[in-house]
C-alpha positions as CSV (number, residue, x, y, z in Angstrom):
1,X,196.9,166.9,116.9
2,X,196.5,167.9,113.4
3,X,193.3,167.8,111.9
4,X,193.0,167.2,108.0
5,X,189.3,167.4,105.7
6,X,187.5,164.8,105.4
7,X,186.3,165.7,101.4
8,X,190.0,167.2,100.5
9,X,192.0,165.4,102.5
10,X,194.3,169.2,102.8
11,X,195.8,170.3,106.2
12,X,192.8,172.5,108.0
13,X,192.7,174.4,111.7
14,X,191.0,172.5,113.8
15,X,189.4,175.6,115.2
16,X,187.9,176.5,112.2
17,X,184.0,176.2,110.9
18,X,184.9,175.7,107.1
19,X,187.6,174.1,105.3
20,X,189.4,176.8,103.6
21,X,190.9,174.4,100.3
22,X,187.1,173.3,99.3
23,X,184.3,174.9,101.8
24,X,183.5,171.5,103.8
25,X,182.2,172.3,106.9
26,X,184.7,171.0,109.9
27,X,182.0,168.1,111.0
28,X,184.3,166.6,108.3
29,X,187.4,167.5,109.8
30,X,189.5,163.8,110.6
31,X,191.8,163.3,112.9
32,X,194.7,161.2,111.9
33,X,194.7,157.5,114.0
34,X,197.5,156.6,116.2
35,X,198.7,154.2,113.3
36,X,199.0,157.6,111.5
37,X,201.4,159.5,113.6
38,X,203.7,156.5,113.1
39,X,203.4,156.6,109.5
40,X,204.2,160.3,109.4
41,X,207.8,159.8,112.3
42,X,208.9,156.6,110.7
43,X,208.2,158.3,107.1
44,X,210.1,161.9,108.4
45,X,213.4,158.9,109.5
46,X,214.2,159.8,105.5
47,X,211.9,162.1,104.2
48,X,210.4,165.7,104.6
49,X,207.0,165.8,104.5
50,X,205.5,168.7,102.4
51,X,201.8,168.1,101.6
52,X,199.2,165.6,103.1
53,X,196.5,164.1,101.3
54,X,193.3,161.6,101.6
55,X,192.6,159.4,98.6
56,X,190.2,156.5,98.7
57,X,190.3,157.1,102.3
58,X,194.1,156.7,102.3
59,X,197.0,159.5,103.8
60,X,199.0,160.0,100.9
61,X,202.0,161.9,101.4
62,X,204.4,164.1,99.0
63,X,207.5,164.2,100.7
64,X,211.4,165.0,99.8
65,X,214.9,163.0,100.5
66,X,216.8,164.2,103.3
67,X,219.8,162.3,101.3
68,X,220.1,159.7,98.2
69,X,216.6,158.6,96.9
70,X,217.4,155.0,97.5
71,X,218.8,155.4,101.1
72,X,216.4,157.4,102.3
73,X,213.4,155.1,101.1
74,X,215.5,152.1,102.5
75,X,215.8,153.4,106.0
76,X,211.5,154.5,106.1
77,X,210.9,151.4,104.3
78,X,213.0,149.0,107.5
79,X,210.6,151.5,109.7
80,X,207.4,151.3,108.4
81,X,207.9,147.1,108.1
82,X,208.4,147.6,111.8
83,X,204.9,148.9,112.4
84,X,203.4,147.1,109.9
85,X,202.8,148.9,106.6
86,X,204.6,149.5,103.2
87,X,205.5,152.1,101.5
88,X,205.3,153.0,97.5
89,X,207.2,155.2,96.1
90,X,206.2,157.2,92.9
91,X,206.7,160.5,91.2
92,X,203.7,162.6,89.7
93,X,204.5,165.7,88.0
94,X,207.7,166.1,89.2
95,X,207.2,165.4,92.8
96,X,207.9,162.2,94.9
97,X,204.5,160.5,96.4
98,X,204.6,158.1,99.2
99,X,201.5,156.0,99.5
100,X,201.4,153.9,102.4
101,X,199.9,150.3,103.0
102,X,199.1,147.8,105.2
103,X,202.2,144.8,105.2
104,X,200.6,141.8,103.6
105,X,200.9,138.8,105.6
106,X,203.9,136.5,104.2
107,X,202.3,132.8,104.4
108,X,205.2,130.4,104.7
109,X,206.2,128.2,101.6
110,X,206.3,124.0,102.7
111,X,208.9,122.6,100.0
112,X,206.7,119.4,99.4
113,X,205.1,120.0,96.2
114,X,208.8,121.5,95.0
115,X,210.2,117.8,96.3
116,X,207.0,115.9,94.5
117,X,207.1,118.0,91.1
118,X,210.6,117.6,91.1
119,X,210.7,114.0,91.3
120,X,207.6,113.6,88.6
121,X,210.0,116.4,86.4
122,X,212.8,113.9,86.3
123,X,210.1,110.8,85.4
124,X,208.7,112.7,82.5
125,X,212.0,113.9,81.4
126,X,213.3,110.1,81.3
127,X,210.6,109.2,79.9
128,X,211.1,112.0,76.8
129,X,214.6,111.5,76.8
130,X,213.9,107.5,76.6
131,X,211.3,108.7,73.4
132,X,214.1,110.7,71.9
133,X,217.1,108.1,71.7
134,X,214.9,105.0,70.4
135,X,215.4,106.6,66.7
136,X,219.0,106.6,67.1
137,X,219.2,103.6,68.4
138,X,217.4,102.0,65.8
139,X,219.7,103.1,63.3
140,X,222.9,101.8,65.3
141,X,224.7,105.6,66.5
142,X,223.6,105.6,70.3
143,X,224.3,101.8,72.1
144,X,221.6,101.9,74.4
145,X,218.4,104.8,74.7
146,X,218.9,104.6,78.8
147,X,222.2,106.5,77.5
148,X,220.3,109.1,76.1
149,X,217.5,109.0,78.7
150,X,219.2,110.2,81.5
151,X,221.5,112.3,80.4
152,X,218.8,114.9,78.5
153,X,216.6,114.7,81.9
154,X,220.2,115.8,83.9
155,X,220.5,118.7,81.2
156,X,216.7,119.7,80.9
157,X,216.5,120.0,84.6
158,X,220.0,121.3,85.0
159,X,219.6,124.7,82.3
160,X,215.6,125.1,83.2
161,X,216.9,124.5,87.4
162,X,219.2,126.8,87.5
163,X,217.4,129.6,85.6
164,X,215.2,129.8,88.4
165,X,217.7,129.0,90.9
166,X,219.2,132.5,89.3
167,X,215.6,134.3,90.7
168,X,215.9,132.5,94.2
169,X,219.3,133.5,94.6
170,X,219.0,137.2,93.5
171,X,215.6,137.5,95.5
172,X,217.6,136.3,98.7
173,X,220.4,139.1,97.9
174,X,217.8,141.8,97.4
175,X,215.4,140.9,100.3
176,X,212.7,139.6,98.8
177,X,210.7,136.6,99.8
178,X,210.4,134.5,97.0
179,X,209.4,130.1,97.3
180,X,211.7,127.1,95.4
181,X,211.2,126.3,91.5
182,X,208.3,124.5,90.7
183,X,208.9,122.4,87.6
184,X,206.2,121.8,85.6
185,X,205.7,117.6,84.3
186,X,204.5,116.8,80.8
187,X,204.7,113.4,79.3
188,X,205.6,114.6,76.2
189,X,207.9,117.5,74.3
190,X,211.1,117.7,76.4
191,X,209.1,115.8,79.8
192,X,208.1,119.2,81.3
193,X,206.6,123.2,81.0
194,X,209.8,124.6,82.7
195,X,209.8,125.7,85.9
196,X,208.9,128.8,87.7
197,X,209.3,130.5,91.7
198,X,207.2,133.0,92.7
199,X,208.1,136.1,94.2
200,X,206.0,137.2,97.4
201,X,206.6,140.9,97.4
202,X,207.8,143.5,95.3
203,X,211.3,144.0,94.9
204,X,213.0,147.5,96.6
205,X,213.8,149.6,93.7
206,X,214.7,149.1,90.0
207,X,217.6,148.3,90.6
208,X,217.1,144.8,92.5
209,X,213.5,144.5,89.9
210,X,216.2,144.3,87.4
211,X,218.6,141.5,89.3
212,X,216.2,139.4,89.7
213,X,215.2,139.7,85.9
214,X,218.5,139.3,84.2
215,X,219.5,136.3,86.8
216,X,218.0,133.3,85.2
217,X,218.9,134.5,82.0
218,X,222.4,134.5,82.6
219,X,222.8,132.2,85.4
220,X,220.7,129.2,82.7
221,X,223.2,130.6,79.7
222,X,226.8,130.0,82.3
223,X,224.8,126.2,81.7
224,X,223.3,126.3,78.8
225,X,226.7,126.7,76.4
226,X,228.3,123.8,78.3
227,X,225.4,121.5,78.0
228,X,225.6,123.0,74.0
229,X,229.3,121.4,73.3
230,X,228.6,118.5,75.5
231,X,225.6,117.6,73.6
232,X,226.7,118.9,70.0
233,X,230.1,117.2,70.3
234,X,228.0,113.5,71.0
235,X,225.7,114.6,68.2
236,X,226.2,112.8,65.1
237,X,227.3,114.3,61.5
238,X,225.7,111.8,58.3
239,X,225.4,112.3,54.8
240,X,222.2,113.6,53.6
241,X,220.7,110.7,52.3
242,X,221.4,109.0,55.5
243,X,218.4,110.7,57.2
244,X,215.9,108.8,59.6
245,X,212.2,108.9,57.4
246,X,210.3,111.7,60.0
247,X,213.1,113.5,60.7
248,X,211.9,117.3,62.1
249,X,214.1,119.7,61.3
250,X,215.1,122.5,63.5
251,X,216.8,126.0,62.6
252,X,219.8,126.2,65.3
253,X,220.2,129.3,66.8
254,X,223.5,132.3,66.0
255,X,225.2,130.6,69.7
256,X,225.3,126.7,68.4
257,X,227.0,128.1,64.4
258,X,229.9,129.8,66.7
259,X,230.2,126.4,68.2
260,X,230.5,124.0,65.7
261,X,234.0,125.1,64.1
262,X,235.1,124.4,67.8
263,X,234.0,120.8,67.9
264,X,234.8,119.9,64.6
265,X,231.0,120.0,63.2
266,X,230.8,120.6,59.1
267,X,227.2,121.9,59.8
268,X,227.4,123.1,55.6
269,X,228.6,119.6,54.2
270,X,226.8,117.3,56.4
271,X,223.1,116.8,58.7
272,X,223.7,116.4,62.2
273,X,221.0,113.9,64.3
274,X,221.3,115.8,67.5
275,X,222.0,113.9,70.0
276,X,219.1,114.2,73.0
277,X,221.4,116.3,75.1
278,X,222.4,118.8,72.4
279,X,218.3,118.5,72.0
280,X,218.3,119.8,75.5
281,X,220.5,122.9,74.7
282,X,218.6,123.8,71.7
283,X,215.0,123.9,73.8
284,X,217.2,125.9,76.4
285,X,218.6,128.4,73.8
286,X,214.8,128.2,73.1
287,X,213.3,129.4,76.8
288,X,215.8,131.5,76.7
289,X,214.7,133.7,74.2
290,X,211.2,133.3,74.6
291,X,211.9,134.4,78.4
292,X,214.0,137.4,77.2
293,X,211.6,139.3,75.5
294,X,210.5,142.5,77.3
295,X,206.8,141.2,78.1
296,X,204.9,141.5,81.1
297,X,205.8,140.1,83.7
298,X,208.8,137.3,81.6
299,X,211.9,137.6,82.5
300,X,212.8,140.7,80.2
301,X,209.6,142.1,80.7
302,X,211.3,142.9,84.6
303,X,214.2,144.1,82.7
304,X,212.2,146.3,80.2
305,X,210.1,148.1,83.6
306,X,213.0,148.6,85.0
307,X,215.0,150.7,82.4
308,X,211.5,152.3,81.0
309,X,209.7,152.7,83.2
310,X,206.0,151.9,83.7
311,X,204.9,154.4,80.7
312,X,206.8,152.5,78.4
313,X,206.7,148.8,79.4
314,X,202.8,148.2,77.8
315,X,203.9,149.7,74.6
316,X,207.5,147.5,74.6
317,X,205.7,144.9,75.8
318,X,203.4,144.7,72.6
319,X,206.0,145.0,70.5
320,X,207.8,142.7,71.9
321,X,204.6,139.7,71.4
322,X,204.2,141.1,68.1
323,X,208.1,140.0,67.2
324,X,207.7,136.8,68.7
325,X,204.5,136.3,66.7
326,X,206.4,137.7,63.5
327,X,208.9,134.6,64.6
328,X,206.6,132.0,64.4
329,X,206.0,131.4,68.0
330,X,202.0,132.2,67.1
331,X,200.9,130.3,70.6
332,X,203.8,132.6,72.7
333,X,202.7,135.4,71.0
334,X,199.0,134.9,72.4
335,X,200.1,134.5,75.6
336,X,202.7,137.3,75.7
337,X,199.9,139.4,74.2
338,X,197.8,138.9,77.4
339,X,200.5,139.1,79.5
340,X,200.6,143.3,78.3
341,X,196.9,143.5,78.8
342,X,198.6,143.3,82.8
343,X,199.8,146.2,84.7
344,X,203.0,145.7,86.1
345,X,203.4,146.0,89.9
346,X,207.0,147.4,89.4
347,X,209.4,148.4,92.2
348,X,208.5,149.5,96.0
349,X,210.6,153.0,94.8
350,X,210.1,153.2,91.3
351,X,211.2,157.2,91.6
352,X,215.0,156.2,92.2
353,X,217.1,156.2,88.9
354,X,218.5,153.0,87.0
355,X,222.0,152.3,88.1
356,X,224.5,152.3,84.9
357,X,225.9,148.9,85.0
358,X,222.7,147.6,84.8
359,X,222.5,149.6,81.4
360,X,225.3,148.0,80.8
361,X,224.3,144.6,81.6
362,X,221.2,144.9,79.7
363,X,223.4,145.4,76.6
364,X,224.6,141.9,77.5
365,X,221.0,140.5,78.1
366,X,220.1,141.9,74.0
367,X,223.9,140.3,73.2
368,X,222.0,136.6,75.3
369,X,218.7,137.0,73.0
370,X,220.0,137.2,69.8
371,X,222.6,134.7,70.8
372,X,219.3,132.2,71.7
373,X,216.7,133.4,68.7
374,X,215.0,130.6,67.1
375,X,212.8,131.2,64.4
376,X,209.5,129.2,65.0
377,X,208.1,129.2,61.2
378,X,211.5,126.8,60.3
379,X,210.1,123.7,63.0
380,X,207.7,122.1,62.5
381,X,206.4,122.1,65.5
């Protein structure tokens, strides 16, 4: 059985009187328990062990992969899971180091709260949609406020729900345990503060982290475009002098300007009174923009962490928070600033590189961010 110095953690001869590296007496020598031997054997399924040290009473292994890092790590991760451990692979001074922790127990999710919050959000979005529709009814533009209320609720929940279901679907594809979406109902603004899913474990590698972050905005945008087309088509073009009093002017994202010619909207010559569905798509564009900001644990933050790694992630997060402030969304910028202060846990395997195809997708995400960008200083909110 192997022995290790309890002071410096290096492997030593059990018959030695002192550690040859730090001089600690033999009374400090440690023997690995049976579980540690199992850990070593599991690691050796994919890596050769170059050195083992003890850090804070926990073994840390310097390793070299037998195969591709992703494949080797996947083999070891699955083997360690069978004996109740989880590995983290990191780089230290151009060497691969594997830290082993006990596998946390994943609590099963109950769908009851998801359903109750979803039903409550349907109610609050219908309520807000009704309030948005009443001025249009009073102007004789919309025949029935329930038409706007129900369509607004369906549009908002459709965009935000598909965004979160994109995360949920990708989490399942990448083997990451995650909850169903939790909607957050509120009886004002758009009737909801959005929706979230909770991942219960780290992603296996940078590719999976990227995919998990990118899936939500992409899925939401796929729904956002047809909703925007329909909402703008249903919107009302009126002369500027016919704008109802107390109407709030909204700057439109580039996406809307690109859609105007296809639905015969004469934006420079007329004022456009948004149909509630158009307003829902405007909110969807705003949510997509804010989520794509490369900050902390936001979707864009996951993407940035996967591409640039731990060192640059916080710097990029602070820059993105400052950019959000400059765009006029100061309360979101403040929230992003606090997110930037928390370290991103990163994937289990943070040593293998991101596939080139993901970097191409990242360019597409930048395009989505640009298409959905809305300056906050012009909204009046």
